[in-house]
N, CA, C and O atoms as CSV, one atom per row, in Angstrom:
chain,resi,resn,atom,element,x,y,z
A,1,UNK,N,N,45.470,20.551,-23.395
A,1,UNK,CA,C,45.153,19.553,-23.503
A,1,UNK,C,C,44.483,19.041,-22.172
A,1,UNK,O,O,44.009,17.925,-21.958
A,2,UNK,N,N,44.569,20.267,-21.222
A,2,UNK,CA,C,43.899,19.986,-19.908
A,2,UNK,C,C,42.447,19.927,-20.516
A,2,UNK,O,O,41.777,18.906,-20.365
A,3,UNK,N,N,42.096,20.705,-21.007
A,3,UNK,CA,C,40.575,20.981,-21.390
A,3,UNK,C,C,39.961,19.378,-22.036
A,3,UNK,O,O,39.067,18.604,-21.695
A,4,UNK,N,N,40.876,19.408,-23.009
A,4,UNK,CA,C,40.573,18.151,-23.851
A,4,UNK,C,C,40.547,16.830,-22.710
A,4,UNK,O,O,39.541,16.135,-22.857
A,5,UNK,N,N,41.177,16.518,-21.962
A,5,UNK,CA,C,40.897,15.619,-20.616
A,5,UNK,C,C,40.089,15.760,-19.610
A,5,UNK,O,O,39.681,14.840,-18.902
A,6,UNK,N,N,39.793,17.048,-19.491
A,6,UNK,CA,C,38.460,17.291,-18.851
A,6,UNK,C,C,37.049,16.762,-19.628
A,6,UNK,O,O,36.219,16.016,-19.109
A,7,UNK,N,N,36.972,17.350,-21.054
A,7,UNK,CA,C,35.923,16.985,-21.558
A,7,UNK,C,C,35.766,15.891,-21.921
A,7,UNK,O,O,34.653,15.555,-22.324
A,8,UNK,N,N,37.019,14.824,-21.890
A,8,UNK,CA,C,36.824,13.455,-22.293
A,8,UNK,C,C,36.483,12.703,-20.885
A,8,UNK,O,O,36.073,11.544,-20.934
A,9,UNK,N,N,36.670,13.428,-19.502
A,9,UNK,CA,C,36.387,12.700,-18.215
A,9,UNK,C,C,35.029,13.181,-18.352
A,9,UNK,O,O,34.221,12.262,-18.484
A,10,UNK,N,N,34.540,14.339,-18.360
A,10,UNK,CA,C,33.161,14.925,-18.366
A,10,UNK,C,C,32.031,13.852,-19.266
A,10,UNK,O,O,30.989,13.370,-18.823
A,11,UNK,N,N,32.434,13.731,-20.207
A,11,UNK,CA,C,31.757,12.857,-21.137
A,11,UNK,C,C,31.683,11.122,-20.676
A,11,UNK,O,O,30.755,10.416,-21.072
A,12,UNK,N,N,32.384,10.786,-20.121
A,12,UNK,CA,C,32.259,9.714,-19.437
A,12,UNK,C,C,31.677,9.294,-18.428
A,12,UNK,O,O,31.379,8.133,-18.147
A,13,UNK,N,N,31.456,10.494,-17.707
A,13,UNK,CA,C,30.907,10.776,-16.331
A,13,UNK,C,C,29.432,11.196,-16.411
A,13,UNK,O,O,28.523,10.991,-15.607
A,14,UNK,N,N,29.432,11.849,-17.612
A,14,UNK,CA,C,27.785,12.831,-17.325
A,14,UNK,C,C,26.629,11.621,-17.456
A,14,UNK,O,O,25.525,11.883,-16.977
A,15,UNK,N,N,26.849,10.165,-18.149
A,15,UNK,CA,C,25.868,9.474,-18.285
A,15,UNK,C,C,25.509,8.814,-17.113
A,15,UNK,O,O,24.343,8.511,-16.864
A,16,UNK,N,N,26.569,8.546,-16.291
A,16,UNK,CA,C,26.292,8.325,-14.769
A,16,UNK,C,C,25.560,9.308,-13.561
A,16,UNK,O,O,24.892,9.015,-12.570
A,17,UNK,N,N,26.084,10.810,-14.220
A,17,UNK,CA,C,25.600,11.791,-13.254
A,17,UNK,C,C,24.169,12.193,-13.730
A,17,UNK,O,O,23.573,12.971,-12.986
A,18,UNK,N,N,23.525,11.774,-14.871
A,18,UNK,CA,C,22.554,12.337,-15.518
A,18,UNK,C,C,21.540,10.886,-15.232
A,18,UNK,O,O,20.963,10.492,-16.246
A,19,UNK,N,N,21.328,10.210,-14.157
A,19,UNK,CA,C,20.538,9.323,-13.878
A,19,UNK,C,C,19.070,9.976,-13.313
A,19,UNK,O,O,19.132,10.856,-12.455
A,20,UNK,N,N,17.748,9.520,-13.820
A,20,UNK,CA,C,16.556,10.511,-13.424
A,20,UNK,C,C,16.547,10.418,-12.020
A,20,UNK,O,O,16.974,9.531,-11.282
A,21,UNK,N,N,15.917,11.618,-11.748
A,21,UNK,CA,C,15.601,11.852,-10.333
A,21,UNK,C,C,14.484,10.458,-9.529
A,21,UNK,O,O,13.612,9.855,-10.154
A,22,UNK,N,N,14.744,10.284,-8.428
A,22,UNK,CA,C,13.807,8.986,-8.181
A,22,UNK,C,C,12.430,9.633,-7.986
A,22,UNK,O,O,12.444,10.850,-7.803
A,23,UNK,N,N,11.362,9.071,-7.995
A,23,UNK,CA,C,10.072,9.401,-7.888
A,23,UNK,C,C,9.764,9.122,-6.426
A,23,UNK,O,O,9.911,7.986,-5.975
A,24,UNK,N,N,9.284,10.263,-5.577
A,24,UNK,CA,C,8.823,9.836,-4.158
A,24,UNK,C,C,7.668,9.190,-4.385
A,24,UNK,O,O,7.492,8.267,-3.590
A,25,UNK,N,N,6.707,9.355,-5.280
A,25,UNK,CA,C,5.584,8.607,-5.071
A,25,UNK,C,C,5.542,7.073,-5.617
A,25,UNK,O,O,4.583,6.325,-5.429
A,26,UNK,N,N,6.782,6.702,-6.354
A,26,UNK,CA,C,6.893,5.217,-6.389
A,26,UNK,C,C,6.795,4.477,-5.056
A,26,UNK,O,O,6.239,3.379,-5.032
A,27,UNK,N,N,7.293,5.004,-3.973
A,27,UNK,CA,C,7.349,4.199,-2.772
A,27,UNK,C,C,6.020,3.938,-2.460
A,27,UNK,O,O,5.776,2.864,-1.910
A,28,UNK,N,N,5.114,4.709,-2.702
A,28,UNK,CA,C,3.619,4.620,-2.189
A,28,UNK,C,C,2.908,3.402,-3.098
A,28,UNK,O,O,1.795,3.028,-2.727
A,29,UNK,N,N,3.416,2.872,-4.086
A,29,UNK,CA,C,2.644,1.743,-4.859
A,29,UNK,C,C,2.803,0.696,-4.270
A,29,UNK,O,O,3.773,0.606,-3.518
A,30,UNK,N,N,1.893,-0.429,-4.430
A,30,UNK,CA,C,1.886,-1.494,-3.374
A,30,UNK,C,C,3.103,-2.846,-4.318
A,30,UNK,O,O,3.373,-4.029,-4.111
A,31,UNK,N,N,3.446,-2.011,-5.154
A,31,UNK,CA,C,4.319,-3.407,-5.840
A,31,UNK,C,C,5.819,-2.746,-6.047
A,31,UNK,O,O,6.536,-3.007,-7.013
A,32,UNK,N,N,6.059,-2.130,-5.313
A,32,UNK,CA,C,7.414,-1.202,-5.166
A,32,UNK,C,C,8.426,-2.339,-4.494
A,32,UNK,O,O,8.112,-2.934,-3.463
A,33,UNK,N,N,9.346,-2.510,-5.012
A,33,UNK,CA,C,10.205,-3.956,-4.708
A,33,UNK,C,C,10.672,-3.966,-3.271
A,33,UNK,O,O,11.039,-4.982,-2.680
A,34,UNK,N,N,10.622,-2.592,-2.693
A,34,UNK,CA,C,11.282,-2.588,-1.166
A,34,UNK,C,C,10.305,-2.861,-0.412
A,34,UNK,O,O,10.599,-3.383,0.663
A,35,UNK,N,N,8.667,-2.577,-0.744
A,35,UNK,CA,C,7.707,-3.020,0.205
A,35,UNK,C,C,6.675,-3.655,-0.168
A,35,UNK,O,O,5.532,-3.476,0.254
A,36,UNK,N,N,7.148,-4.703,-1.264
A,36,UNK,CA,C,6.158,-5.548,-1.524
A,36,UNK,C,C,5.292,-6.222,-0.578
A,36,UNK,O,O,5.894,-6.806,0.322
A,37,UNK,N,N,3.890,-6.293,-0.558
A,37,UNK,CA,C,3.170,-6.870,0.653
A,37,UNK,C,C,3.035,-6.102,1.732
A,37,UNK,O,O,2.504,-6.609,2.720
A,38,UNK,N,N,3.471,-4.757,1.782
A,38,UNK,CA,C,3.205,-3.766,2.996
A,38,UNK,C,C,2.066,-3.359,2.979
A,38,UNK,O,O,1.447,-3.637,1.952
A,39,UNK,N,N,1.497,-2.751,3.798
A,39,UNK,CA,C,-0.005,-2.358,3.901
A,39,UNK,C,C,0.133,-0.825,3.740
A,39,UNK,O,O,0.588,-0.160,4.671
A,40,UNK,N,N,-0.228,-0.286,2.649
A,40,UNK,CA,C,-0.117,1.123,2.689
A,40,UNK,C,C,-1.208,1.948,3.004
A,40,UNK,O,O,-1.227,3.135,3.328
A,41,UNK,N,N,-2.271,0.993,2.832
A,41,UNK,CA,C,-3.670,1.949,3.170
A,41,UNK,C,C,-4.047,2.349,4.152
A,41,UNK,O,O,-4.476,1.459,4.886
A,42,UNK,N,N,-4.125,3.874,4.765
A,42,UNK,CA,C,-4.169,4.192,6.205
A,42,UNK,C,C,-5.620,3.565,6.417
A,42,UNK,O,O,-5.818,3.039,7.512
A,43,UNK,N,N,-6.330,3.567,5.776
A,43,UNK,CA,C,-7.610,3.115,6.281
A,43,UNK,C,C,-7.985,1.955,6.546
A,43,UNK,O,O,-9.141,1.655,6.845
A,44,UNK,N,N,-6.759,0.958,6.438
A,44,UNK,CA,C,-6.925,-0.677,6.289
A,44,UNK,C,C,-7.180,-0.866,8.281
A,44,UNK,O,O,-7.921,-1.633,8.895
A,45,UNK,N,N,-6.338,0.056,8.723
A,45,UNK,CA,C,-6.423,-0.509,10.107
A,45,UNK,C,C,-7.670,-0.308,10.665
A,45,UNK,O,O,-8.031,-0.906,11.679
A,46,UNK,N,N,-8.493,0.659,9.951
A,46,UNK,CA,C,-9.870,1.106,10.780
A,46,UNK,C,C,-10.824,0.032,10.335
A,46,UNK,O,O,-11.771,-0.210,11.083
A,47,UNK,N,N,-10.681,-0.734,9.063
A,47,UNK,CA,C,-11.334,-1.831,8.445
A,47,UNK,C,C,-11.198,-2.891,9.239
A,47,UNK,O,O,-12.209,-3.535,9.521
A,48,UNK,N,N,-9.861,-3.295,9.779
A,48,UNK,CA,C,-9.726,-4.293,10.464
A,48,UNK,C,C,-9.868,-4.203,11.760
A,48,UNK,O,O,-8.805,-3.891,12.297
A,49,UNK,N,N,-10.884,-4.369,12.606
A,49,UNK,CA,C,-11.083,-3.805,13.780
A,49,UNK,C,C,-11.263,-5.441,14.568
A,49,UNK,O,O,-12.235,-6.196,14.596
A,50,UNK,N,N,-9.926,-5.568,15.138
A,50,UNK,CA,C,-9.805,-6.876,15.561
A,50,UNK,C,C,-8.938,-7.892,15.073
A,50,UNK,O,O,-8.146,-7.503,14.215
A,51,UNK,N,N,-8.880,-9.082,15.392
A,51,UNK,CA,C,-7.915,-10.152,14.866
A,51,UNK,C,C,-8.577,-10.862,14.082
A,51,UNK,O,O,-9.789,-10.693,14.221
A,52,UNK,N,N,-8.192,-11.850,13.039
A,52,UNK,CA,C,-8.794,-12.659,11.926
A,52,UNK,C,C,-9.487,-13.372,12.925
A,52,UNK,O,O,-8.900,-13.654,13.969
A,53,UNK,N,N,-10.712,-13.715,12.732
A,53,UNK,CA,C,-11.463,-14.550,13.403
A,53,UNK,C,C,-12.167,-14.026,14.260
A,53,UNK,O,O,-13.084,-14.722,14.695
A,54,UNK,N,N,-11.980,-12.453,14.876
A,54,UNK,CA,C,-12.363,-11.794,15.922
A,54,UNK,C,C,-13.577,-11.375,15.464
A,54,UNK,O,O,-13.540,-10.526,14.574
A,55,UNK,N,N,-14.841,-11.819,15.913
A,55,UNK,CA,C,-16.230,-11.223,15.336
A,55,UNK,C,C,-16.975,-12.043,14.143
A,55,UNK,O,O,-16.775,-13.189,13.740
A,56,UNK,N,N,-17.836,-11.125,13.751
A,56,UNK,CA,C,-18.356,-11.925,12.497
A,56,UNK,C,C,-17.820,-11.339,11.237
A,56,UNK,O,O,-17.438,-10.172,11.154
A,57,UNK,N,N,-17.809,-12.263,10.190
A,57,UNK,CA,C,-17.274,-12.173,8.802
A,57,UNK,C,C,-17.804,-10.697,8.442
A,57,UNK,O,O,-18.768,-10.245,9.060
A,58,UNK,N,N,-17.158,-9.943,7.425
A,58,UNK,CA,C,-18.028,-8.690,6.787
A,58,UNK,C,C,-18.491,-9.189,5.795
A,58,UNK,O,O,-17.929,-10.073,5.149
A,59,UNK,N,N,-19.643,-8.668,5.521
A,59,UNK,CA,C,-20.620,-8.349,4.681
A,59,UNK,C,C,-20.502,-7.709,3.331
A,59,UNK,O,O,-20.798,-6.514,3.343
A,60,UNK,N,N,-20.079,-8.292,1.957
A,60,UNK,CA,C,-19.750,-7.300,1.040
A,60,UNK,C,C,-21.198,-6.770,0.500
A,60,UNK,O,O,-21.209,-5.733,-0.164
A,61,UNK,N,N,-22.391,-7.442,0.762
A,61,UNK,CA,C,-23.779,-7.041,0.436
A,61,UNK,C,C,-24.193,-5.686,0.798
A,61,UNK,O,O,-24.826,-4.807,0.212
A,62,UNK,N,N,-23.499,-5.815,2.235
A,62,UNK,CA,C,-23.894,-4.563,3.083
A,62,UNK,C,C,-22.639,-3.412,3.533
A,62,UNK,O,O,-22.381,-2.759,4.544
A,63,UNK,N,N,-22.113,-3.560,2.334
A,63,UNK,CA,C,-21.002,-2.410,2.468
A,63,UNK,C,C,-19.624,-2.554,3.469
A,63,UNK,O,O,-18.833,-1.665,3.786
A,64,UNK,N,N,-19.625,-4.056,3.865
A,64,UNK,CA,C,-18.028,-4.380,4.554
A,64,UNK,C,C,-18.620,-4.356,5.997
A,64,UNK,O,O,-17.795,-4.444,6.907
A,65,UNK,N,N,-20.038,-4.242,6.356
A,65,UNK,CA,C,-20.517,-4.191,7.681
A,65,UNK,C,C,-20.323,-5.518,8.238
A,65,UNK,O,O,-20.474,-6.421,7.416
A,66,UNK,N,N,-19.953,-5.960,9.722
A,66,UNK,CA,C,-19.999,-6.879,10.317
A,66,UNK,C,C,-21.378,-7.605,9.933
A,66,UNK,O,O,-22.459,-7.105,10.245
A,67,UNK,N,N,-21.265,-8.859,9.211
A,67,UNK,CA,C,-22.275,-9.732,9.296
A,67,UNK,C,C,-23.143,-10.343,10.487
A,67,UNK,O,O,-22.912,-11.430,11.015
A,68,UNK,N,N,-23.848,-9.749,10.718
A,68,UNK,CA,C,-24.466,-9.971,12.018
A,68,UNK,C,C,-26.141,-9.636,11.932
A,68,UNK,O,O,-26.541,-9.365,10.799
A,69,UNK,N,N,-27.091,-9.632,12.961
A,69,UNK,CA,C,-28.250,-9.378,12.771
A,69,UNK,C,C,-28.265,-7.616,13.010
A,69,UNK,O,O,-27.625,-6.973,13.841
A,70,UNK,N,N,-29.132,-7.173,12.077
A,70,UNK,CA,C,-28.866,-5.669,12.268
A,70,UNK,C,C,-28.355,-4.904,11.233
A,70,UNK,O,O,-28.709,-3.760,10.947
A,71,UNK,N,N,-27.142,-5.863,10.441
A,71,UNK,CA,C,-26.594,-5.109,9.619
A,71,UNK,C,C,-27.608,-4.500,8.228
A,71,UNK,O,O,-27.437,-3.403,7.698
A,72,UNK,N,N,-28.440,-5.297,7.915
A,72,UNK,CA,C,-29.430,-4.782,6.793
A,72,UNK,C,C,-29.997,-3.781,7.116
A,72,UNK,O,O,-30.025,-2.843,6.319
A,73,UNK,N,N,-30.481,-3.698,8.101
A,73,UNK,CA,C,-31.259,-2.478,8.646
A,73,UNK,C,C,-30.574,-1.616,8.779
A,73,UNK,O,O,-31.078,-0.621,8.258
A,74,UNK,N,N,-29.007,-1.282,9.511
A,74,UNK,CA,C,-28.182,-0.336,9.500
A,74,UNK,C,C,-27.639,-0.010,8.102
A,74,UNK,O,O,-27.435,1.143,7.721
A,75,UNK,N,N,-27.465,-0.887,7.515
A,75,UNK,CA,C,-26.922,-0.697,5.887
A,75,UNK,C,C,-28.040,0.547,4.825
A,75,UNK,O,O,-27.750,1.476,4.071
A,76,UNK,N,N,-29.262,-0.017,5.247
A,76,UNK,CA,C,-30.187,0.589,4.277
A,76,UNK,C,C,-30.746,1.668,5.104
A,76,UNK,O,O,-31.679,2.189,4.492
A,77,UNK,N,N,-30.534,2.247,6.330
A,77,UNK,CA,C,-31.015,3.099,6.644
A,77,UNK,C,C,-30.001,4.191,6.869
A,77,UNK,O,O,-30.513,5.294,7.062
A,78,UNK,N,N,-28.512,4.141,6.893
A,78,UNK,CA,C,-27.163,4.935,6.870
A,78,UNK,C,C,-27.009,5.238,5.872
A,78,UNK,O,O,-27.008,6.450,5.653
A,79,UNK,N,N,-26.817,4.363,4.836
A,79,UNK,CA,C,-26.323,4.433,3.663
A,79,UNK,C,C,-27.035,5.804,2.538
A,79,UNK,O,O,-26.578,6.320,1.518
A,80,UNK,N,N,-28.176,6.007,3.222
A,80,UNK,CA,C,-28.941,6.738,2.396
A,80,UNK,C,C,-28.312,8.466,2.719
A,80,UNK,O,O,-28.754,9.416,2.073
A,81,UNK,N,N,-27.373,8.611,3.675
A,81,UNK,CA,C,-26.949,10.050,3.831
A,81,UNK,C,C,-25.337,9.801,3.721
A,81,UNK,O,O,-24.610,10.714,3.328
A,82,UNK,N,N,-24.813,8.526,4.085
A,82,UNK,CA,C,-23.453,8.287,4.006
A,82,UNK,C,C,-22.853,6.905,3.779
A,82,UNK,O,O,-23.533,5.882,3.856
A,83,UNK,N,N,-21.677,6.914,3.522
A,83,UNK,CA,C,-20.987,5.556,3.377
A,83,UNK,C,C,-20.767,4.664,4.616
A,83,UNK,O,O,-20.478,5.122,5.722
A,84,UNK,N,N,-20.904,3.536,4.381
A,84,UNK,CA,C,-20.285,2.554,5.599
A,84,UNK,C,C,-18.930,3.012,6.053
A,84,UNK,O,O,-18.658,2.963,7.253
A,85,UNK,N,N,-18.194,3.388,5.306
A,85,UNK,CA,C,-16.815,3.710,5.908
A,85,UNK,C,C,-16.956,4.991,6.996
A,85,UNK,O,O,-15.984,5.335,7.668
A,86,UNK,N,N,-18.150,5.603,7.091
A,86,UNK,CA,C,-18.104,6.568,8.292
A,86,UNK,C,C,-18.640,5.612,9.480
A,86,UNK,O,O,-18.311,5.969,10.612
A,87,UNK,N,N,-19.368,4.525,9.375
A,87,UNK,CA,C,-19.719,3.840,10.504
A,87,UNK,C,C,-18.523,3.023,10.869
A,87,UNK,O,O,-18.122,2.879,12.024
A,88,UNK,N,N,-18.018,2.533,9.871
A,88,UNK,CA,C,-16.727,1.510,10.343
A,88,UNK,C,C,-15.713,2.112,11.059
A,88,UNK,O,O,-14.944,1.423,11.730
A,89,UNK,N,N,-15.614,3.325,10.999
A,89,UNK,CA,C,-14.219,4.094,12.114
A,89,UNK,C,C,-14.897,4.519,13.082
A,89,UNK,O,O,-14.157,5.168,13.822
A,90,UNK,N,N,-15.860,4.484,13.428
A,90,UNK,CA,C,-16.309,4.815,14.789
A,90,UNK,C,C,-16.104,4.071,15.811
A,90,UNK,O,O,-16.223,2.853,15.676
A,91,UNK,N,N,-15.769,4.599,16.996
A,91,UNK,CA,C,-15.559,3.831,18.369
A,91,UNK,C,C,-15.702,4.729,19.617
A,91,UNK,O,O,-14.841,5.200,20.361
A,92,UNK,N,N,-17.085,4.826,19.622
A,92,UNK,CA,C,-17.706,5.911,20.406
A,92,UNK,C,C,-18.694,4.884,21.765
A,92,UNK,O,O,-19.118,3.733,21.659
A,93,UNK,N,N,-18.776,5.592,22.648
A,93,UNK,CA,C,-19.665,5.064,23.799
A,93,UNK,C,C,-20.921,4.746,23.432
A,93,UNK,O,O,-21.481,5.273,22.471
A,94,UNK,N,N,-21.234,4.217,23.877
A,94,UNK,CA,C,-22.697,3.754,23.593
A,94,UNK,C,C,-23.914,4.853,24.035
A,94,UNK,O,O,-25.020,4.913,23.497
A,95,UNK,N,N,-23.523,5.552,24.947
A,95,UNK,CA,C,-24.133,6.824,25.117
A,95,UNK,C,C,-24.288,7.880,24.021
A,95,UNK,O,O,-25.305,8.516,23.745
A,96,UNK,N,N,-22.685,7.961,23.265
A,96,UNK,CA,C,-22.719,8.924,22.477
A,96,UNK,C,C,-23.389,8.069,20.996
A,96,UNK,O,O,-23.740,8.676,19.984
A,97,UNK,N,N,-23.433,7.085,21.108
A,97,UNK,CA,C,-24.042,6.583,19.711
A,97,UNK,C,C,-25.780,7.075,20.007
A,97,UNK,O,O,-26.355,7.547,19.026
A,98,UNK,N,N,-26.532,6.973,21.240
A,98,UNK,CA,C,-27.453,7.506,21.092
A,98,UNK,C,C,-27.768,9.166,20.857
A,98,UNK,O,O,-28.645,9.658,20.147
A,99,UNK,N,N,-26.745,9.864,21.702
A,99,UNK,CA,C,-26.657,11.194,21.239
A,99,UNK,C,C,-26.453,11.623,19.716
A,99,UNK,O,O,-26.898,12.635,19.175
A,100,UNK,N,N,-25.759,10.721,19.213
A,100,UNK,CA,C,-25.729,10.757,17.356
A,100,UNK,C,C,-26.569,10.319,16.890
A,100,UNK,O,O,-26.923,10.862,15.843
A,101,UNK,N,N,-27.267,9.267,17.311
A,101,UNK,CA,C,-28.794,8.961,16.601
A,101,UNK,C,C,-29.786,10.159,16.792
A,101,UNK,O,O,-30.413,10.489,15.785
A,102,UNK,N,N,-30.009,10.849,17.942
A,102,UNK,CA,C,-30.825,12.413,18.265
A,102,UNK,C,C,-30.526,13.235,17.294
A,102,UNK,O,O,-31.335,13.697,16.489
A,103,UNK,N,N,-28.839,13.545,17.345
A,103,UNK,CA,C,-28.380,14.746,16.465
A,103,UNK,C,C,-28.867,14.096,14.869
A,103,UNK,O,O,-29.811,14.657,14.313
A,104,UNK,N,N,-28.450,13.366,14.443
A,104,UNK,CA,C,-28.982,13.336,12.972
A,104,UNK,C,C,-30.251,13.447,12.728
A,104,UNK,O,O,-30.674,13.871,11.652
A,105,UNK,N,N,-30.966,13.095,13.657
A,105,UNK,CA,C,-32.721,13.293,13.492
A,105,UNK,C,C,-32.917,14.919,13.523
A,105,UNK,O,O,-33.474,15.342,12.510
A,106,UNK,N,N,-32.608,15.786,14.372
A,106,UNK,CA,C,-32.561,16.712,14.810
A,106,UNK,C,C,-32.220,17.704,14.033
A,106,UNK,O,O,-32.895,18.703,13.785
A,107,UNK,N,N,-31.011,17.395,13.583
A,107,UNK,CA,C,-30.019,18.802,13.220
A,107,UNK,C,C,-29.935,18.314,11.734
A,107,UNK,O,O,-30.075,19.259,10.958
A,108,UNK,N,N,-29.763,17.211,11.173
A,108,UNK,CA,C,-29.429,16.760,9.951
A,108,UNK,C,C,-30.644,16.183,8.976
A,108,UNK,O,O,-30.473,15.924,7.785
A,109,UNK,N,N,-31.563,16.067,9.495
A,109,UNK,CA,C,-33.224,15.911,8.831
A,109,UNK,C,C,-33.026,14.225,8.838
A,109,UNK,O,O,-33.730,13.789,7.927
A,110,UNK,N,N,-32.542,13.461,9.319
A,110,UNK,CA,C,-32.815,11.998,9.115
A,110,UNK,C,C,-34.309,11.628,9.283
A,110,UNK,O,O,-35.031,12.204,10.097
A,111,UNK,N,N,-34.610,10.923,8.705
A,111,UNK,CA,C,-36.285,10.379,9.120
A,111,UNK,C,C,-36.097,9.019,9.822
A,111,UNK,O,O,-35.679,7.994,9.284
A,112,UNK,N,N,-36.551,9.201,11.385
A,112,UNK,CA,C,-36.609,8.225,12.284
A,112,UNK,C,C,-37.576,6.999,11.995
A,112,UNK,O,O,-38.764,7.161,11.719
A,113,UNK,N,N,-37.025,5.886,12.072
A,113,UNK,CA,C,-37.694,4.605,11.833
A,113,UNK,C,C,-38.304,4.328,12.942
A,113,UNK,O,O,-37.994,4.826,14.024
A,114,UNK,N,N,-39.297,3.442,12.751
A,114,UNK,CA,C,-39.991,2.865,13.608
A,114,UNK,C,C,-39.120,2.341,15.031
A,114,UNK,O,O,-37.986,1.870,14.943
A,115,UNK,N,N,-39.777,2.490,16.211
A,115,UNK,CA,C,-38.914,2.164,17.298
A,115,UNK,C,C,-38.158,0.874,17.072
A,115,UNK,O,O,-36.928,0.840,17.033
A,116,UNK,N,N,-38.950,-0.209,16.921
A,116,UNK,CA,C,-38.200,-1.341,16.586
A,116,UNK,C,C,-36.651,-1.260,15.637
A,116,UNK,O,O,-35.473,-1.455,15.934
A,117,UNK,N,N,-37.198,-0.961,14.678
A,117,UNK,CA,C,-35.928,-0.535,13.587
A,117,UNK,C,C,-34.998,0.398,14.497
A,117,UNK,O,O,-33.864,-0.064,14.622
A,118,UNK,N,N,-35.190,1.414,15.054
A,118,UNK,CA,C,-34.199,1.966,15.619
A,118,UNK,C,C,-33.324,1.340,16.654
A,118,UNK,O,O,-32.138,1.624,16.823
A,119,UNK,N,N,-34.072,0.385,17.392
A,119,UNK,CA,C,-33.287,-0.271,18.723
A,119,UNK,C,C,-32.562,-1.430,17.987
A,119,UNK,O,O,-31.617,-1.841,18.660
A,120,UNK,N,N,-32.702,-2.002,16.947
A,120,UNK,CA,C,-32.178,-3.247,16.106
A,120,UNK,C,C,-31.134,-2.121,15.750
A,120,UNK,O,O,-30.051,-2.525,16.174
A,121,UNK,N,N,-31.029,-1.282,15.348
A,121,UNK,CA,C,-29.740,-0.498,14.647
A,121,UNK,C,C,-28.750,0.073,15.764
A,121,UNK,O,O,-27.529,-0.081,15.758
A,122,UNK,N,N,-29.426,0.693,16.631
A,122,UNK,CA,C,-28.536,1.366,17.856
A,122,UNK,C,C,-27.746,0.069,18.631
A,122,UNK,O,O,-26.644,0.212,19.160
A,123,UNK,N,N,-28.398,-1.059,18.612
A,123,UNK,CA,C,-28.016,-2.579,18.992
A,123,UNK,C,C,-26.840,-2.840,18.297
A,123,UNK,O,O,-25.748,-3.113,18.797
A,124,UNK,N,N,-27.105,-2.748,17.173
A,124,UNK,CA,C,-26.026,-3.175,16.061
A,124,UNK,C,C,-24.764,-2.406,16.346
A,124,UNK,O,O,-23.684,-2.861,16.721
A,125,UNK,N,N,-25.105,-1.128,16.094
A,125,UNK,CA,C,-24.153,-0.179,16.329
A,125,UNK,C,C,-23.398,-0.160,17.425
A,125,UNK,O,O,-22.212,0.153,17.327
A,126,UNK,N,N,-23.984,-0.504,18.697
A,126,UNK,CA,C,-23.234,-0.541,20.145
A,126,UNK,C,C,-22.616,-1.812,20.374
A,126,UNK,O,O,-21.813,-1.951,21.296
A,127,UNK,N,N,-22.991,-2.946,19.445
A,127,UNK,CA,C,-22.309,-4.310,19.418
A,127,UNK,C,C,-21.045,-4.269,18.989
A,127,UNK,O,O,-20.032,-4.650,19.575
A,128,UNK,N,N,-21.221,-3.548,17.415
A,128,UNK,CA,C,-19.883,-3.602,16.898
A,128,UNK,C,C,-18.959,-2.367,16.387
A,128,UNK,O,O,-18.042,-2.419,15.567
A,129,UNK,N,N,-19.476,-1.191,17.131
A,129,UNK,CA,C,-18.710,-0.241,16.925
A,129,UNK,C,C,-18.768,0.969,18.182
A,129,UNK,O,O,-19.002,2.177,18.195
A,130,UNK,N,N,-18.410,-0.095,19.244
A,130,UNK,CA,C,-18.510,1.289,20.686
A,130,UNK,C,C,-17.189,0.787,21.077
A,130,UNK,O,O,-16.612,-0.280,20.871
A,131,UNK,N,N,-16.869,1.890,21.718
A,131,UNK,CA,C,-15.580,1.826,22.498
A,131,UNK,C,C,-15.332,0.918,23.895
A,131,UNK,O,O,-14.338,0.576,24.536
A,132,UNK,N,N,-16.873,0.707,24.016
A,132,UNK,CA,C,-16.993,0.185,25.394
A,132,UNK,C,C,-16.640,-1.510,25.340
A,132,UNK,O,O,-16.538,-2.168,26.375
A,133,UNK,N,N,-16.502,-1.995,24.212
A,133,UNK,CA,C,-16.286,-3.130,23.932
A,133,UNK,C,C,-14.797,-3.904,23.447
A,133,UNK,O,O,-14.781,-5.109,23.196
């Protein structure tokens, strides 16, 4: 009789015990009910440099770079080798931008543009992606 009672209790409790295990990756979805509206993109902080309205709008045409003088030259020169995401994550000193430019030419084989274009690009990078501002 004890076995029948145990089997009966188990048959009633078994469906509750057999619930599917939670998927830990579900919590990473933007539509998860506990975190709707939360920012889950770890790169978003790098893209959001500054408060809304702080600085120029971002240009969809030029890979999300700030829409300001020099964006076009910077875009077409730099994306020949890497994405704009590499540029947007930088926060280095003005002197480091100069060093990085030299390194890209000497070590990475970047073709150096004319002096006027170089100055436009470096001014743009230092204005929008410098740790000194």
